C-alpha positions as CSV (number, residue, x, y, z in Angstrom):
1,M,15.7,6.0,5.3
2,D,14.3,5.5,8.7
3,R,10.8,6.2,10.0
4,D,11.5,9.9,10.9
5,E,13.1,10.6,7.5
6,L,10.2,9.0,5.6
7,Q,7.7,10.9,7.7
8,A,9.5,14.2,7.2
9,W,9.8,13.6,3.4
10,A,6.1,12.7,3.2
11,L,4.9,15.8,5.1
12,A,7.1,18.0,2.9
13,N,5.7,16.5,-0.2
14,G,1.9,16.9,0.2
15,W,1.1,14.1,2.6
16,Q,-0.8,15.0,5.8
17,M,-1.2,13.2,9.1
18,M,-4.6,11.5,9.3
19,G,-5.3,8.8,11.9
20,G,-1.7,8.8,12.9
21,H,-0.4,8.0,9.4
22,P,1.0,10.2,6.7
23,S,-1.8,10.1,4.1
24,L,-2.8,11.3,0.7
25,V,-6.4,12.5,0.3
26,K,-8.9,12.5,-2.5
27,P,-8.6,15.6,-4.6
28,R,-12.3,16.3,-4.4
29,N,-12.7,15.3,-0.7
30,P,-9.7,16.5,1.2
31,K,-11.0,15.0,4.5
32,E,-10.8,11.4,3.3
33,A,-7.5,9.6,3.1
34,I,-7.1,7.1,0.2
35,V,-3.4,6.3,0.5
36,R,-1.4,6.0,3.7
37,M,2.0,5.0,4.9
38,V,2.0,2.6,7.9
39,F,5.1,2.5,9.9
40,K,5.9,-0.8,11.7
41,A,8.9,-1.7,13.9
42,T,11.1,-2.8,11.0
43,V,9.1,-2.1,7.8
44,V,7.0,0.6,6.2
45,N,3.9,-0.3,4.1
46,V,2.0,1.7,1.6
47,E,-1.8,1.0,1.7
48,V,-4.6,2.0,-0.5
49,K,-8.2,2.3,0.6
50,K,-10.6,0.2,-1.4
51,P,-14.1,1.5,-2.4
52,A,-15.6,-0.7,0.3
53,G,-13.5,1.2,2.9
54,K,-11.0,-1.6,3.7
55,W,-7.2,-0.8,3.5
56,E,-5.1,-3.0,1.2
57,K,-1.3,-3.2,1.3
58,V,0.1,-2.4,-2.1
59,S,3.8,-2.3,-1.2
60,G,6.2,-2.5,1.7
61,A,9.9,-2.6,2.5
62,A,12.3,-2.7,5.3
63,Y,13.6,0.7,6.3
64,G,17.1,-0.3,5.2
65,A,15.9,-1.1,1.7
66,V,14.3,2.4,1.2
67,E,16.7,4.9,-0.3
68,P,16.0,8.5,-1.5
69,D,16.4,9.0,-5.2
70,A,19.5,11.2,-5.9
71,E,17.6,13.5,-8.3
72,T,14.0,13.7,-6.9
73,G,14.4,12.6,-3.3
74,L,11.5,10.2,-3.9
75,P,11.9,7.1,-1.6
76,R,13.0,4.1,-3.8
77,G,12.0,0.7,-2.7
78,L,8.4,1.3,-1.9
79,G,7.1,1.4,-5.4
80,L,5.9,4.9,-5.2
81,D,7.3,5.6,-8.7
82,T,5.7,2.5,-10.3
83,I,2.1,2.7,-9.0
84,P,0.0,4.2,-11.8
85,G,-1.5,7.7,-11.0
86,F,0.4,7.8,-7.7
87,T,2.8,10.6,-8.6
88,M,-0.1,12.7,-10.0
89,L,-2.0,12.2,-6.7
90,M,1.1,13.3,-4.7
91,Q,1.5,16.4,-6.9
92,D,-2.3,17.3,-6.6
93,N,-2.0,17.0,-2.8
94,K,1.2,19.1,-2.7
95,D,-0.3,21.8,-4.9
96,R,-3.4,21.9,-2.7
97,M,-1.3,22.2,0.4
98,V,0.8,25.1,-1.1
99,F,-2.4,26.8,-2.3
100,D,-4.0,26.5,1.1
101,R,-0.9,28.1,2.7
102,L,-1.0,31.0,0.2
103,T,-4.7,31.7,0.8
104,G,-4.5,31.3,4.5
105,R,-6.7,28.3,4.8
106,R,-4.3,26.5,7.1
């Protein structure tokens, strides 16, 4: 997957653009990003915000090493499926995004 494909996947799956990066937000504070994808020239990194406010890289891969899962479409190679609680956070963000659209908040 390339940068555009990853960004399109993220935005369709509950991520939102914050600070120029596709980000997941805290369920209780939807204005604060706690996970983000950072796109570089040849690699994409997944970073998590530590309680002190500093971003820490938790995984990364070259664009060529990131492939969509045949069943779920989840990008393989970034560790999104192996980070504990990550899929639940993505689902919470996606559900909130869909609910906001239904209620007209966005």
